C-alpha positions in Angstrom: -31.1 -19.2 22.6 -29.9 -20.7 19.5 -26.8 -21.0 17.9 -25.6 -18.2 15.6 -25.5 -18.9 12.2 -21.9 -18.4 10.7 -21.4 -15.8 8.4 -18.3 -17.8 6.7 -18.9 -21.5 6.9 -15.7 -21.6 4.4 -13.3 -20.5 7.0 -10.4 -22.3 8.0 -9.9 -22.2 12.2 -6.7 -23.4 13.6 -7.1 -23.8 17.1 -3.7 -24.1 19.6 -4.2 -25.5 23.0 -2.1 -28.0 24.9 -5.3 -29.5 26.8 -7.1 -32.2 24.8 -10.2 -32.2 26.2 -10.3 -28.2 24.9 -9.5 -29.0 21.2 -12.1 -31.6 21.2 -14.7 -28.9 22.5 -13.6 -26.2 20.2 -13.8 -29.1 17.2 -17.4 -30.1 18.4 -18.7 -27.1 18.9 -17.5 -25.3 15.5 -18.6 -28.7 13.9 -21.8 -27.9 15.1 -22.3 -24.8 14.2 -21.3 -25.1 11.0 -17.1 -24.7 10.8 -15.5 -27.9 8.7 -12.6 -26.4 7.8 -10.9 -26.8 11.2 -7.0 -27.8 12.4 -5.5 -28.0 15.8 -3.1 -28.9 17.3 -1.7 -29.4 21.3 1.9 -29.0 20.7 2.8 -25.1 20.5 5.9 -26.4 18.9 4.1 -27.5 15.9 2.2 -24.2 15.6 4.4 -22.3 13.3 4.2 -25.4 11.0 0.8 -26.0 11.0 -0.1 -22.3 10.5 1.7 -22.1 7.0 0.6 -25.7 6.0 -3.1 -24.9 6.8 -3.1 -20.8 6.5 -6.1 -20.2 8.9 -8.3 -17.4 8.8 -8.5 -17.1 12.7 -6.2 -19.2 15.5 -7.9 -20.0 18.9 -4.7 -19.6 20.9 -4.1 -21.1 24.5 -1.7 -18.3 26.7 -0.4 -20.8 28.9 1.3 -23.9 27.7 4.3 -25.7 28.7 7.7 -24.9 26.6 6.7 -21.9 24.4 3.5 -20.1 26.2 1.0 -18.6 23.8 2.4 -15.0 24.3 5.7 -16.4 22.2 3.8 -18.2 19.8 2.0 -15.3 19.1 4.9 -13.4 18.4 5.7 -16.1 15.9 2.8 -16.3 14.1 2.3 -12.2 13.6 5.8 -11.8 11.8 4.4 -14.1 9.3 1.3 -12.6 9.0 1.3 -10.1 5.8 0.7 -6.4 6.5 -3.2 -5.2 6.1 -4.4 -9.1 6.2 -3.4 -9.9 9.8 -5.2 -13.1 10.6 -7.2 -12.7 13.8 -6.2 -14.1 16.7 -8.6 -15.0 20.2 -6.2 -15.8 23.1 -8.0 -18.3 25.4 -6.7 -18.3 29.2 -8.3 -19.3 32.6 -6.2 -15.5 33.8 -8.8 -12.8 33.3 -6.6 -10.4 35.1 -6.7 -7.3 33.5 -3.0 -7.2 33.2 -3.2 -10.6 31.3 -5.9 -9.1 29.2 -4.3 -6.0 28.5 -0.8 -7.7 27.2 -2.8 -10.0 24.8 -4.3 -7.3 23.2 -0.9 -5.3 23.2 0.8 -7.9 21.9 -1.3 -9.0 18.8 -4.5 -11.0 20.0 -7.5 -9.7 18.3 -10.0 -11.0 21.0 -10.0 -12.6 24.3 -11.9 -15.5 25.9 -12.0 -16.4 29.6 -12.0 -20.2 30.8 -14.6 -21.6 31.3 -15.8 -20.9 27.8 -19.9 -20.1 27.0 -20.7 -22.0 23.7 -23.2 -19.0 22.3 -20.1 -16.5 23.5 -17.6 -18.1 21.4 -19.7 -18.4 18.5 -20.4 -14.6 18.3 -17.0 -13.7 18.8 -15.7 -16.5 16.3 -18.8 -15.0 13.6 -17.2 -11.6 14.3 -13.7 -11.8 14.0 -14.1 -14.1 11.2 -16.6 -11.2 9.2 -14.1 -8.8 10.2 -11.1 -11.1 8.9 -12.9 -11.8 5.4 -14.2 -8.2 5.3 -10.9 -6.8 4.9 -9.9 -9.7 2.1 -12.7 -8.4 0.1 -11.5 -4.9 0.6 -8.1 -5.7 0.0 -8.8 -7.6 -2.9 -11.0 -4.5 -4.8 -8.3 -2.6 -3.9 -6.0 -4.6 -6.2 -8.2 -4.6 -8.6 -8.9 -0.7 -8.7 -5.2 -0.1 -8.6 -4.8 -2.5 -11.4 -7.4 -0.4 -13.7 -5.5 2.6 -12.8 -2.5 1.8 -13.7 -3.9 0.4 -17.2 -5.6 3.6 -17.3 -2.8 5.6 -17.1 -0.5 3.5 -19.2 -3.5 4.4 -21.8 -3.5 8.2 -21.2 0.5 8.1 -21.3 0.3 6.1 -24.2 -1.9 8.5 -25.9 -0.3 11.4 -24.7 2.8 10.0 -26.6 0.8 9.2 -29.7 -0.4 13.5 -29.7 2.7 14.5 -29.4 4.1 12.3 -32.2 1.7 13.6 -34.7 1.8 17.1 -33.6 5.7 16.7 -34.6 4.6 14.9 -38.0 2.5 17.7 -38.5 4.9 20.1 -38.1 7.4 18.4 -40.6 4.8 17.0 -42.9 5.6 19.8 -45.8 9.1 19.3 -46.0 9.7 15.4 -45.0 6.3 14.0 -45.8 7.4 10.6 -44.1 7.9 12.6 -40.6 10.9 9.9 -39.8 13.1 13.1 -39.3 11.4 14.1 -36.0 11.5 10.5 -34.8 15.2 9.9 -35.6 15.8 13.1 -33.7 14.6 12.1 -31.0 16.6 8.6 -30.8 19.9 10.6 -31.5 19.2 12.9 -28.9 18.0 10.5 -26.4 21.2 8.0 -27.5 23.5 11.2 -26.7 21.7 12.1 -23.0 22.4 8.8 -22.0 26.0 8.9 -23.4 26.3 12.2 -21.3 25.1 10.5 -18.2 21.7 11.4 -18.2 18.7 9.3 -16.5 17.3 6.6 -18.4 13.7 8.9 -17.4 15.2 11.8 -18.3 16.7 10.4 -21.9 13.3 9.3 -22.4 11.5 12.2 -21.7 13.8 14.0 -24.1 13.5 11.3 -26.6 9.5 12.6 -26.5 10.3 15.8 -26.5 13.1 16.2 -29.3 10.8 15.4 -32.0 8.8 18.8 -31.3 11.4 21.2 -32.0 10.2 22.5 -35.4 6.6 22.6 -34.3 6.5 26.0 -35.2 6.7 25.2 -38.8 3.4 25.3 -38.9 3.4 29.2 -38.9 6.0 29.7 -41.8 4.4 29.6 -45.4 5.5 27.2 -48.0 6.7 29.8 -49.8 9.4 30.7 -48.0 10.0 26.8 -46.1 10.1 25.0 -49.0 12.0 27.4 -51.1 14.7 25.7 -53.1 17.2 28.9 -53.7 18.9 30.6 -51.4 16.9 33.1 -48.6 16.8 36.6 -48.4 17.1 38.0 -44.8 13.6 38.7 -44.6 12.6 35.5 -45.2 14.9 34.3 -43.0 14.0 36.4 -40.1 10.3 34.7 -41.3 11.8 31.2 -40.8 13.5 32.4 -37.7 10.1 32.9 -36.2 9.3 29.1 -36.0 11.2 28.9 -32.5 8.9 31.5 -31.0 6.2 30.4 -32.6 6.8 26.8 -31.1 7.5 28.8 -27.6 4.1 29.8 -27.9 2.5 26.6 -28.4 4.1 24.7 -26.3 3.9 27.1 -23.4 2.6 26.7 -20.0 2.4 22.6 -19.7 2.7 21.4 -16.7 3.6 18.1 -18.4 7.9 17.4 -18.2 7.7 16.1 -21.6 6.2 19.3 -22.9 8.2 21.7 -20.5 11.1 20.3 -22.2 10.1 20.6 -26.0 9.3 23.8 -25.1 12.7 24.8 -24.4 13.9 22.9 -27.5 11.6 24.8 -29.5 12.8 28.1 -28.5 16.6 27.6 -28.0 17.4 24.8 -30.5 19.0 27.3 -32.7 21.4 29.0 -30.1 25.0 28.7 -30.7 28.0 27.8 -28.1 29.2 31.0 -29.4 26.9 33.1 -28.5 25.4 34.3 -31.8 22.1 32.1 -32.7 19.0 33.0 -31.8 16.3 33.7 -30.8 18.1 35.0 -27.3 21.8 34.9 -28.5 22.5 32.8 -25.3 26.3 31.4 -25.0 27.9 27.9 -23.8 26.1 26.4 -21.5 23.2 29.1 -20.8 21.5 27.4 -23.1 19.1 24.2 -21.6 20.8 20.9 -21.9 18.1 19.1 -23.6 17.9 22.0 -26.7 22.1 22.1 -27.0 21.5 18.1 -27.4 18.8 18.2 -30.1 21.1 20.8 -32.1 23.6 18.7 -33.0 21.2 15.5 -33.6 18.8 17.6 -35.6 21.6 18.9 -37.8 23.3 16.1 -38.6 19.8 14.3 -39.4 19.0 17.4 -41.8 22.7 16.8 -43.0 22.4 13.4 -44.3 18.6 13.5 -45.5 17.6 14.5 -48.8 15.0 17.7 -48.2 13.2 19.6 -51.1 15.8 22.5 -51.3 19.0 20.2 -50.7 20.5 16.7 -51.5 21.4 14.5 -48.8 25.3 14.7 -47.6 27.5 11.8 -47.3 27.7 10.8 -43.1 31.8 11.8 -43.3 31.4 15.2 -44.9 28.3 15.7 -42.1 30.4 14.5 -39.4 33.5 16.5 -40.8 31.1 19.8 -40.4 29.5 18.8 -36.9 33.3 18.3 -35.4 34.3 21.8 -37.6 31.6 23.6 -35.3 32.8 22.0 -31.5 32.9 25.1 -29.7 31.3 27.3 -32.0 28.3 26.3 -33.1 27.8 23.1 -30.8 28.7 22.3 -27.3 32.2 20.5 -27.0 31.4 17.9 -24.8 28.0 16.9 -26.8 29.9 16.8 -29.8 32.7 14.8 -28.4 29.9 12.3 -26.9 28.0 12.5 -30.6 30.8 11.1 -32.4 31.8 8.7 -29.8 28.5 7.3 -30.3 28.6 7.5 -34.1 32.3 5.5 -34.4 31.0 2.8 -32.3 28.1 2.3 -34.6 25.7 3.0 -31.8 23.5 5.6 -33.8 20.7 4.2 -36.0 20.9 6.6 -39.2 22.4 7.0 -42.6 25.1 4.4 -43.4 26.6 5.8 -46.2 29.9 7.6 -45.8 
């Protein structure tokens, strides 16, 4: 019968057997079959050190040895193997009783060889275990590559989603803020306030992306009203107020957390703490937290920057206005957090007083 050709001649094989004659036998047999990366020891106390140094692809391990027996060595070796990439262990013993075989396989041996050894059987079993070993390793490598691709693709999709939301927010603001910076400033201020009142970083990040969409409904408001430099008539103000329901309709029904929060903000950022806001007249903390935060961020930025219908207010005047609306238009706790951030200089914004 011809000697089986090893499928993995580059494989690293470690032999642990206290009988020097067995070590020489395996060395000769394996080298003739084409395996050249071999290491061996007759001292079970050296097994772990040699395993770590040699990093084998499989181990031939005698079960009956003085000092540390093969079962003890097997336990120590398996404790050092990465999950999913376990190194196959071929148990070697002259005791082929079912109890011994069952114990060896139960404690981690991948296969079992009974002495005296049949050379062809040895090579066939070695080749089979190595094929499984290398196949698992290659599969693990492919899984890692796939995970990397998935992470990259997910990151790209998230970046695309953020960019689309940003462009949608800019489109809504472009007619009365041609820089598009108002929406981004509102998002940053809202996120800073959110963190200050205890939102987790992930929630604050969602708020930072959602808050810029607060006025997306302006897309549906005519320029003649949106850009009117003078005072609005009651009828015109009703049209302006419709931007919250228009925005709600644009953003409604999404399964994405950012858009769900943006929908809440678009609808409720003109509610007031005293219940006189619109569209639903929600009082106190009945309006969503994200909307209450965005309301302050929106008003502060709008007051301190020029618009077609108004000049920019000094920061000090805007602060007094917001402080004066504490408990009336705005949530008192959020006002306090906002003013504290402003006092510490932790908000990006206009520096003029």
